[in-house]
N, C-alpha and C positions, 0 to 999 in steps of 0.2 A: 440528385442529392443537393440540398441547400446547405451552404456554408453557414457557420455561426455568425451572427451579427457582431460588428465591432463593439457595440455598446454593451455594457453589463446588463445582465438579465435580472428580473426580480427573482427572489429566492423561491425554490420549490419546496412545498410542505409535504413531507412524506408520511406523516402520521405515526412514524416509528423512529426510534433512536438510530442514528446513522453511524456506522463504523468505518466504512471504506468507500471511496469513490475512484473510478478509473475511466479515463477516456478510451473510446474504441481506437485500436490501431488501424482500422479500415475506413471509418467514417468520421469526418470532422465535427459532426453535430450530435454524436451519440455517446452516452456515458452510462456506466453501471454503478449502482449504489447498493451496498450490502447493509441491511437493516435488522434491528432487533426490537422486540417489545420490551417494555419496562427496563430500559437501559441495558438490555442484554443479560440481566441478572436472572430473570425467569421469563418464560413465555415463548411465543412463536417468533419466526423470522420471515423476512421477505427479501427476495432478490429483485430489484427494480432495474429496468432499462429505460432511460429517459432520452428524449430527443429535444434538442434545443432549437427553437425557432425564434424569429424576430419578436414574437409576443411573449415568449417565455418557454418553459419546459413542460413537456407532456409525457405521459407514460405510454411506451410502446410495447412493453412486456412486463409482467409481474408474476413471480413464482413464490408461493407461500411454503414455508417449512415449519416443522413441529418444534424446532429449536432455533435460537437466535443465530444470526449470521455475523461473522466478524471480519471477513475479508473477501475480496473478489478479484478475478483476473480474467481478461479476455484471452481467448485462443489467438495464437499468432498465425494459424494456417486456415482458419475457418471463421469468416466474419460473423457467423450466427452463433458460435459456441462461446460459452462463458462458464467459469468455475466459481463456486463459492464455498467457503469453509464454515463449518457449523459448530455450535456448542455441544452437539451430541458426538463430536469427533469425526463426523463424516465430511467428505468433500463431494459436492454434487456438480455434475456436468449438465448444463442446460443448453437447449437449442432455442434461441430467441424467436425463430421463425415458426415454431410449433406451439400449439395451445398448451396451457398448464396440464391438461389431462394426459398429454403425451410426454410430459417431463417429470423428473429429470431423465435424461438419456441414460445416465449411469450414476451410481452412488458408490464411492470408494470409502470403505469404513474399516480402517485398521487402527487409527488413533483411539486411545482409550480415555482421553479427556478432550477438552475443548480444542478443536482445530482452529488455530488463531491466525494462521498465515498461509497463503497460497500464491504462487507466482509461476507464470508460464515461461518456458524457455524462449528467449528472444532470438537466439541464433539457430539452434537445431529445429525449433518450432514443433517438435514432436514429443515433448515431455514437460513435466512441471514438478515443482517441489512444494512441500508443505512442512509447517512446523506447528507443534501443539503443546498443550499444557501437560502432556505425558512425558515431556522432556526430550521427545524424539524429533528427528528430521527425516522425512521420507522423500524418495525420488520415484516418480510415477511415469507411466505412459498412459494416455487416455484410451489406448486400445487394449490394455490389460486390466484385469480386475484386481490383481495383487500388486503391491509396490515392487519396484525393481531392487531397491536397496533401502535399508534403514540404518541410521546412525544414532547411537545412544550416549554420546560423550557429554552432552549438556547435563548438568546436575539440577537444573530447575527449568521452569517454563520457557519454551521457545516462542518469542513474540513476533519474529520477523524472519522471512526467508526470501532472498532477492537474488535473481540471476545476474551474472555479469552481462553487460550489453554487448560484449565482443567475443565471448567464449561460449562454446556449446556445452562445456563440461564444468565450468566454475560457478559457484554461487556462494553467498554469504548468509550467515544467520546471526541473530541477536537474541540474547537470553537473559533471563532473570538471574542467572548464575554470575553475572557481571562480565561475561566475555562476548567478544565479537569473533566469530570463527569463519574461516575460509575453507571451502570443501571442493574436491574434485569428485565427480560422480563415479570415476573409475577407481578411486582409492577407498580403503576400508576405514581410514581415520581422517581427522581434520588436517588440512595442509598447513594451517596457521591458526594460532590462538592468540588473541590480543586481549589482555585484561584492561578493558577500554576505559572504564569510569571508576577506578578505585574501589572496585567491589560492589558498586551500586548497580541496580538492575538496568540492563540495556533494553530499551523498548522498540527500537527501530534502527534500520540501516538502509543505505542506498549506495549505488555505484555512480561515479561520474560517468556521463555519457561520452566524454571526450578523452579521458585518461583511464585506462583499465587498471592502473595501479592505485587509484584513489577511491577510498571508501569513506562514507560519513556515518556517524552513529549518534543517537540521541538517547538520553537516560533520564531516570528519575532524579538525578542530581541537577536537572534543569539545563544542562549544557549540551552543546553539539560539538563533536570532535571530528576533525578531518584527518584521515590517516593515509600515509603512503605505505602500502603493504610490503614494499621492498625494505623499508626502514621503520618497522612498527613500534620501536621502543617508545617514541614520543610522538604525540600528534603534531601535524603541521599547523593546525589552528584549533583554538578553543573558543567557541562562540557562546557568549553569555548574554542573556536578555529575557528569556522566558522566566516566569516566576513560579511555575509548577513543572511537572514532568513533561518532557518532549515525547509526544506520542507517535508522530510520523514525519518522515523526511522525504523530499523528492529533489533530485538534481535536475536542473533545467535541460531540456533537449536542444535548446537554442543558444545557450551561453554557458561556457564551461565553468564560469565563476559563480553562477547564481544557484542558490539553494533556497527552497521553501520549507518551512517547518510549521507544524501545528501542535498545540499543547493543551494540557488540562487547565491552563490559565485562560482558555477560551479564545486565544488569539492565533492568528497566522502571522509569521514573520518571514521577511525576505532578507537574504544575506548575499553580499558580493565579496568573494574571496580575492577579487582583483584590487580591493582596497584594504590591504592587510592591517593598516593602522585604525581603520574604522569600517569593518565589514557590514555593520547593521545598515539596512536600506529602508525598511518600512515595516510598520506593525498595523495589522488590520484587526479590529475588535468587533466584528460583525456577528459573531455567534454569542449565544447567551448560556451555553452549556459547554461541557468538554468538547473541544475540537479534535477529531480523531482521524479524519481523512483529508488528503490533499493530493492533487495530481496536476501535471502540466499537459496541455493539449499539444500533441506532436505536430498538428497541422496548422495551428494558429499561434504565432509567436507571442509570448507573454500572457497567454490566456491560462487561467488556473481554475480549478474547481476545489471547493472545500465542503465538508459535511461534518455534522456534530450531533451530540445527544439532544440538541434542541429541535431535532426532527426536520432540519432545513439543509438544503443543498444550494450553494451559490456557485455561479460561473461568472467570471469577470476578468478584465484586463488588469494585469498587475500594476500598470501605470495609472489606471483610472480608479480602481477600487470597486468594492461591491455596492450594489443598490440595497439600501436598508428600507425596511417597510414595517 
């Protein structure tokens, strides 16, 4: 296995609008990209698996779907398995080592509207959660055809579902109903409800990789808020800088204070909570359409990937910046 080069790579042209990018938890030079035709409004989808080499990125697997794909997540217990969530409400399990004709391995189809988020359990490694525009959150095992549990407390679209990095049973969800919610898979209702952004839609959330009490949220109000779930009345930080809605957030796996965000303003921004007086670090304006996906490489410190509606995927070092072409 070849490691990723330290230099930034030229952007990869997918030919489809990109919604989500995630590095493999097993290989330092592999990443998944969920794509949709026609900006995900109508048309087909494609789940790509890319390999990054010194000369650029190449396709190692591609699976076409009849509806657009909005999110993807790697299995935590099988390096070949990958999930994607679809506009038809289904969640598909792929084996990247098998040809398209033998995929998907399974299609989970209980959501009645667009499945917008899917995330694999980082601790138990034997389950995943999904959120959809049918306002529901679902808990699944890849070994079962039916979901294990469904929650219906959100009153509007669920945009994000993210597992705690330290708990086998806790996850968070972000919704258009203006709330950030904390769930335990063993409980029938939400463990915590945070009215996070003054009633504005919450589009994304993520957990700190170093402090399991810290959650971050991003909203159509253009702000990012950092929460201590033990004292959720007021945010610890409010980060202002994006000029349109914040679409996705990722907390660094290498630095407890670093957060990356992407936005409908087409930019990616880096924030450092260790500088409370001036947390803004850097803005990258390498995309030419809505930026929807961002992820950190857990194997290469400071390396990030972004993707956008401009049909491009970038991989670069946060201290160097992307290669423009």
